[in-house]
C-alpha positions in Angstrom: 19.9 -2.5 -3.5 16.2 -1.9 -4.4 14.7 1.0 -2.6 11.0 0.7 -1.5 8.9 3.6 -0.3 5.8 2.7 1.7 3.2 5.4 1.5 0.2 5.5 3.8 -2.6 8.0 3.4 -5.2 9.6 5.6 -6.3 8.0 8.9 -3.9 5.1 8.6 -2.1 6.6 11.6 -5.1 5.4 13.6 -4.6 1.7 12.9 -5.0 -0.4 15.9 -7.7 1.7 17.4 -9.8 2.8 14.4 -12.6 0.3 13.6 -10.6 -2.8 14.6 -13.4 -5.0 13.3 -12.5 -3.8 9.8 -8.9 -2.8 10.0 -7.5 -5.1 12.7 -5.6 -4.4 15.8 -2.1 -4.0 14.4 -0.8 -0.4 14.6 0.9 1.4 11.7 4.1 1.5 13.8 4.0 -2.3 14.1 3.4 -2.7 10.3 6.3 -0.3 9.6 8.6 -2.3 12.0 7.7 -5.6 10.3 8.4 -4.1 6.9 11.8 -2.7 7.9 12.8 -6.1 9.3 11.4 -8.1 6.3 13.0 -5.7 3.9 16.4 -6.2 5.5 15.9 -10.0 5.2 15.0 -9.6 1.5 17.8 -7.2 0.8 15.5 -4.2 0.2 16.0 -0.7 1.6 12.6 0.3 3.0 11.4 3.8 3.9 7.9 4.5 5.3 5.8 7.7 5.2 2.3 8.5 6.4 0.3 11.7 6.1 -3.2 12.8 6.4 -2.6 15.4 3.7 -2.7 14.7 0.0 -0.1 17.3 -0.9 2.4 15.8 1.6 2.0 12.4 0.0 2.5 13.8 -3.4 5.5 15.8 -2.3 7.1 12.7 -0.8 6.5 10.6 -4.0 7.9 13.4 -6.1 11.3 13.1 -4.3 11.7 10.0 -6.5 14.3 8.5 -4.2 13.0 4.9 -4.6 12.7 2.2 -7.1 9.3 0.7 -6.1 6.5 1.9 -3.8 3.8 0.3 -1.7 0.8 2.6 -1.7 -2.2 2.4 0.7 -3.8 5.7 -0.2 -6.7 5.1 2.2 -9.7 7.2 1.3 -7.7 9.1 -1.4 -7.9 5.9 -3.5 -11.5 6.8 -4.2 -11.1 10.6 -4.8 -7.6 11.7 -5.8 -6.9 12.4 -9.4 -3.9 14.4 -8.2 -2.4 11.3 -6.5 -3.0 9.3 -9.6 -1.4 11.9 -11.8 1.6 12.0 -9.5 2.1 8.2 -9.7 1.9 8.4 -13.4 4.2 11.4 -13.6 7.0 9.8 -11.5 6.8 6.6 -13.5 7.8 4.3 -10.6 6.1 0.9 -10.3 3.9 0.4 -7.2 1.8 -2.2 -5.4 -1.5 -1.0 -4.2 -2.4 -2.3 -0.7 -5.7 -2.2 1.2 -6.2 -3.8 4.5 -9.9 -4.6 3.6 -11.3 -5.4 0.2 -12.9 -2.1 -1.0 -14.9 -4.0 -3.6 -16.7 -5.8 -0.8 -17.6 -2.7 1.1 -19.8 0.4 0.5 -20.4 1.3 -3.1 -18.5 4.6 -2.9 -15.3 2.6 -2.2 -15.7 0.7 -5.5 -14.3 3.8 -7.3 -10.6 3.4 -7.5 -8.3 5.9 -9.3 -5.2 3.8 -8.8 -6.0 0.1 -9.6 -5.4 0.3 -13.3 -1.9 1.9 -13.0 -0.6 -0.4 -10.2 1.7 -3.2 -11.0 -0.3 -5.3 -8.5 -3.1 -5.0 -6.0 -3.2 -6.8 -2.7 -6.5 -6.4 -0.8 -8.3 -7.9 2.1 -5.3 -9.5 3.8 -5.0 -7.1 6.7 -1.6 -6.1 7.8 -0.1 -9.2 6.1 -0.9 -7.5 2.8 2.0 -5.1 3.3 4.5 -8.0 3.8 3.0 -9.8 0.7 3.6 -6.6 -1.3 7.2 -6.3 -0.1 7.8 -10.0 -1.0 6.3 -9.5 -4.4 8.6 -6.5 -5.0 11.6 -8.5 -4.0 10.6 -11.1 -6.6 10.0 -8.5 -9.3 13.0 -6.3 -8.6 14.9 -5.8 -11.8 11.9 -6.7 -14.0 8.7 -5.0 -15.0 6.6 -7.9 -13.7 3.0 -8.5 -14.7 0.7 -5.5 -14.5 -2.8 -5.4 -13.2 -3.0 -8.5 -11.0 -5.1 -8.5 -7.8 -4.5 -10.6 -4.8 -7.5 -11.0 -2.5 -7.7 -12.9 0.8 -9.6 -16.2 0.2 -9.5 -17.2 3.9 -10.0 -15.5 7.2 -6.9 -13.9 8.8 -6.2 -14.2 12.4 -7.4 -10.6 12.9 -10.1 -8.7 11.0 -9.1 -7.4 7.6 -9.3 -3.7 7.2 
């Protein structure tokens, strides 16, 4: 069974209340529950982890007890060479997920230390982006897949994308 680790970075524990016009009203607990259920349906073992601390995220990734990861590094996407180095060092494929599309936001969010090493990016699809990432991993399981693709929302979601 393919093991998937879902990593959520700083402030994602505030989903549902933090700037819902950007990030939506779905809580992280609701996202996690959907992923566990969908993972079971897809035959994937899903584990979730959130921390506001860069080192805790790196420590969790370095356990290397997974085959694939879904990574929403939050603000660390734009600042963390250490997280990038960890992802390169553990050599596990990952899908980068962002609730909003950082490229359509403030200029400082256009810097991304992870996009070129991710197997895929899914941005701007709100909470549905996590499920899309899990489904992509299910399709890719057992193969390297195509590197570097980005999936963006081309239509409005039922809730704001964040």
